[in-house]
N, CA, C and O of each residue as an XYZ file, in Angstrom:
324
protein
N      43.826    109.379     38.160
C      43.400    108.236     38.940
C      44.612    107.375     39.231
O      45.341    106.993     38.315
N      44.832    107.069     40.493
C      45.957    106.234     40.892
C      45.480    104.795     41.055
O      44.713    104.490     41.968
N      45.928    103.927     40.182
C      45.573    102.511     40.277
C      46.811    101.655     40.492
O      46.760    100.435     40.335
N      47.917    102.283     40.848
C      49.141    101.537     41.110
C      48.988    100.706     42.378
O      48.207    101.058     43.262
N      49.731     99.604     42.472
C      49.658     98.770     43.679
C      50.145     99.532     44.918
O      50.994    100.420     44.837
N      49.572     99.149     46.067
C      50.045     99.687     47.346
C      51.452     99.161     47.617
O      51.913     98.234     46.950
N      52.122     99.746     48.584
C      53.468     99.290     48.944
C      53.439     97.850     49.459
O      54.390     97.090     49.275
N      52.333     97.495     50.106
C      52.128     96.123     50.596
C      50.658     95.778     50.435
O      49.796     96.615     50.702
N      50.355     94.552     50.000
C      48.945     94.141     49.907
C      48.321     94.040     51.297
O      49.027     93.976     52.304
N      47.008     94.027     51.337
C      46.277     93.804     52.586
C      45.529     92.482     52.439
O      44.695     92.322     51.548
N      45.838     91.546     53.318
C      45.140     90.262     53.337
C      44.232     90.249     54.555
O      44.642     90.611     55.658
N      42.989     89.827     54.340
C      42.032     89.812     55.441
C      41.109     88.619     55.297
O      40.954     88.051     54.216
N      40.505     88.256     56.408
C      39.615     87.094     56.435
C      38.219     87.515     55.999
O      37.661     88.476     56.529
N      37.654     86.796     55.031
C      36.306     87.097     54.576
C      35.286     86.183     55.234
O      34.157     86.602     55.489
N      35.653     84.977     55.506
C      34.867     83.990     56.240
C      35.864     83.166     57.023
O      37.072     83.292     56.823
N      35.377     82.336     57.900
C      36.285     81.482     58.649
C      37.073     80.625     57.665
O      36.503     79.818     56.929
N      38.364     80.807     57.663
C      39.237     80.036     56.795
C      39.393     80.562     55.387
O      40.181     80.013     54.617
N      38.670     81.607     55.020
C      38.784     82.191     53.679
C      39.417     83.573     53.773
O      39.110     84.352     54.675
N      40.294     83.859     52.840
C      40.992     85.138     52.843
C      40.881     85.813     51.488
O      40.628     85.181     50.462
N      41.079     87.104     51.527
C      41.084     87.920     50.316
C      42.302     88.819     50.397
O      42.696     89.243     51.483
N      42.890     89.107     49.272
C      44.039     90.002     49.211
C      43.699     91.149     48.264
O      43.288     90.934     47.124
N      43.880     92.362     48.757
C      43.699     93.558     47.931
C      45.055     94.224     47.782
O      45.839     94.284     48.729
N      45.323     94.723     46.586
C      46.638     95.296     46.327
C      46.615     96.765     45.928
O      47.669     97.377     45.756
N      45.402     97.344     45.778
C      45.343     98.734     45.326
C      44.118     99.445     45.881
O      43.181     98.823     46.380
N      44.157    100.747     45.778
C      43.031    101.570     46.197
C      41.787    101.232     45.389
O      40.687    101.150     45.935
N      41.962    101.039     44.103
C      40.821    100.720     43.246
C      40.147     99.420     43.698
O      38.920     99.354     43.766
N      40.934     98.393     44.005
C      40.364     97.141     44.499
C      39.643     97.346     45.826
O      38.554     96.810     46.035
N      40.249     98.119     46.720
C      39.637     98.369     48.024
C      38.308     99.098     47.872
O      37.330     98.760     48.539
N      38.272    100.093     46.999
C      37.049    100.847     46.789
C      35.935     99.941     46.262
O      34.803    100.003     46.741
N      36.253     99.113     45.289
C      35.248     98.194     44.744
C      34.788     97.189     45.794
O      33.611     96.830     45.838
N      35.704     96.737     46.633
C      35.324     95.802     47.697
C      34.371     96.479     48.688
O      33.365     95.896     49.092
N      34.696     97.695     49.067
C      33.824     98.424     49.997
C      32.434     98.633     49.412
O      31.433     98.495     50.117
N      32.369     98.960     48.147
C      31.075     99.212     47.507
C      30.247     97.952     47.299
O      29.025     97.983     47.447
N      30.893     96.854     46.959
C      30.168     95.677     46.504
C      30.163     94.476     47.437
O      29.293     93.613     47.322
N      31.122     94.404     48.362
C      31.253     93.184     49.150
C      31.397     93.391     50.649
O      31.591     92.423     51.384
N      31.309     94.617     51.113
C      31.573     94.855     52.529
C      30.571     94.072     53.373
O      29.362     94.225     53.196
N      31.066     93.224     54.302
C      30.195     92.294     55.020
C      29.509     92.846     56.261
O      28.774     92.115     56.926
N      29.724     94.082     56.585
C      29.241     94.617     57.848
C      28.386     95.854     57.613
O      28.419     96.465     56.545
N      27.623     96.203     58.635
C      26.858     97.442     58.589
C      27.849     98.605     58.550
O      28.769     98.649     59.367
N      27.681     99.544     57.620
C      28.611    100.677     57.542
C      28.639    101.477     58.846
O      27.603    101.810     59.420
N      29.840    101.766     59.281
C      30.080    102.598     60.468
C      30.975    103.751     60.043
O      31.338    103.837     58.870
N      31.341    104.643     60.962
C      32.107    105.837     60.576
C      33.382    105.553     59.780
O      33.652    106.245     58.799
N      34.159    104.567     60.174
C      35.409    104.310     59.446
C      35.153    103.774     58.039
O      35.999    103.922     57.157
N      34.004    103.157     57.825
C      33.625    102.714     56.486
C      33.548    103.924     55.554
O      34.084    103.902     54.446
N      32.886    104.961     56.011
C      32.744    106.167     55.200
C      34.081    106.888     55.043
O      34.354    107.473     53.995
N      34.917    106.846     56.089
C      36.263    107.420     55.988
C      37.089    106.678     54.939
O      37.808    107.299     54.156
N      36.984    105.361     54.925
C      37.746    104.556     53.964
C      37.267    104.822     52.539
O      38.080    104.951     51.624
N      35.957    104.905     52.351
C      35.443    105.221     51.014
C      35.945    106.585     50.555
O      36.346    106.743     49.402
N      35.924    107.562     51.444
C      36.390    108.912     51.101
C      37.877    108.887     50.765
O      38.298    109.524     49.800
N      38.678    108.164     51.543
C      40.118    108.089     51.275
C      40.367    107.463     49.904
O      41.233    107.918     49.157
N      39.611    106.425     49.581
C      39.743    105.788     48.268
C      39.343    106.746     47.156
O      40.048    106.870     46.155
N      38.224    107.415     47.329
C      37.773    108.372     46.315
C      38.786    109.492     46.103
O      39.008    109.927     44.973
N      39.396    109.956     47.187
C      40.410    111.005     47.069
C      41.581    110.529     46.214
O      42.076    111.263     45.358
N      42.018    109.293     46.452
C      43.130    108.752     45.654
C      42.710    108.611     44.197
O      43.449    108.997     43.291
N      41.542    108.066     43.979
C      41.071    107.862     42.607
C      40.867    109.177     41.871
O      40.963    109.227     40.644
N      40.584    110.248     42.618
C      40.434    111.572     42.022
C      41.774    112.290     41.854
O      41.844    113.367     41.262
N      42.832    111.680     42.381
C      44.155    112.280     42.255
C      44.510    113.270     43.333
O      45.501    113.989     43.207
N      43.715    113.326     44.406
C      43.990    114.295     45.475
C      44.441    113.644     46.778
O      44.733    114.346     47.747
N      44.502    112.319     46.818
C      44.896    111.630     48.042
C      46.086    110.720     47.800
O      46.506    110.503     46.664
N      46.613    110.198     48.885
C      47.764    109.309     48.834
C      47.314    107.857     48.969
O      46.500    107.549     49.840
N      47.825    106.958     48.126
C      47.438    105.560     48.199
C      47.645    104.930     49.583
O      46.829    104.121     50.024
N      48.712    105.293     50.253
C      48.960    104.703     51.571
C      47.921    105.156     52.600
O      47.646    104.434     53.558
N      47.346    106.342     52.407
C      46.263    106.788     53.289
C      45.022    105.914     53.081
O      44.325    105.573     54.037
N      44.759    105.561     51.835
C      43.621    104.677     51.547
C      43.874    103.288     52.131
O      42.961    102.669     52.677
N      45.090    102.803     52.020
C      45.439    101.493     52.594
C      45.228    101.503     54.107
O      44.628    100.583     54.663
N      45.721    102.538     54.762
C      45.566    102.672     56.212
C      44.093    102.760     56.592
O      43.669    102.153     57.575
N      43.315    103.506     55.827
C      41.881    103.642     56.105
C      41.158    102.314     55.900
O      40.227    101.997     56.640
N      41.577    101.537     54.904
C      40.950    100.234     54.687
C      41.246     99.302     55.862
O      40.354     98.584     56.314
N      42.455     99.302     56.353
C      42.798     98.484     57.520
C      41.977     98.929     58.730
O      41.508     98.095     59.504
N      41.806    100.233     58.893
C      41.031    100.757     60.025
C      39.575    100.314     59.958
O      38.992     99.975     60.988
N      38.974    100.308     58.769
C      37.580     99.877     58.663
C      37.471     98.383     58.951
O      36.480     97.931     59.525
N      38.474     97.625     58.560
C      38.475     96.197     58.897
C      38.506     96.004     60.412
O      37.757     95.196     60.961
N      39.368     96.745     61.069
C      39.461     96.640     62.529
C      38.151     97.043     63.186
O      37.705     96.385     64.126
N      37.531     98.108     62.708
C      36.261     98.567     63.265
C      35.183     97.493     63.139
O      34.348     97.341     64.031
N      35.200     96.751     62.036
C      34.183     95.715     61.791
C      34.610     94.342     62.319
O      33.916     93.349     62.099
N      35.728     94.286     63.000
C      36.278     93.036     63.549
C      36.569     92.024     62.452
O      36.378     90.821     62.624
N      37.037     92.542     61.320
C      37.502     91.701     60.211
C      38.999     91.517     60.435
O      39.753     92.489     60.468
N      39.418     90.287     60.584
C      40.823     90.000     60.901
C      41.722     90.277     59.699
O      41.554     89.694     58.628
N      42.677     91.178     59.903
C      43.642     91.521     58.862
C      44.946     90.805     59.168
O      45.460     90.879     60.285
N      45.481     90.107     58.161
C      46.740     89.405     58.358
C      47.885     90.117     57.655
O      49.043     89.750     57.856
N      47.604     91.103     56.853
C      48.570     91.898     56.093
C      49.622     91.001     55.529
O      50.536     91.472     54.851
């Protein structure tokens, strides 16, 4: 299981004026499971799969980071990175 920090954190807006920062695949996976504010769409499932792959030791953390940013964009969640 890879729980090391990503090369760069991902900062995104959770509400108007409120932000959240995630620094690892594990944090992103938990956020997707427990706090995702939008109806799941295709990139949501892609991001969950990318996170699971990393946590299982078969994926790359940067792929999970990229997938998390993509799901944010799909849901119109503003990412400030």
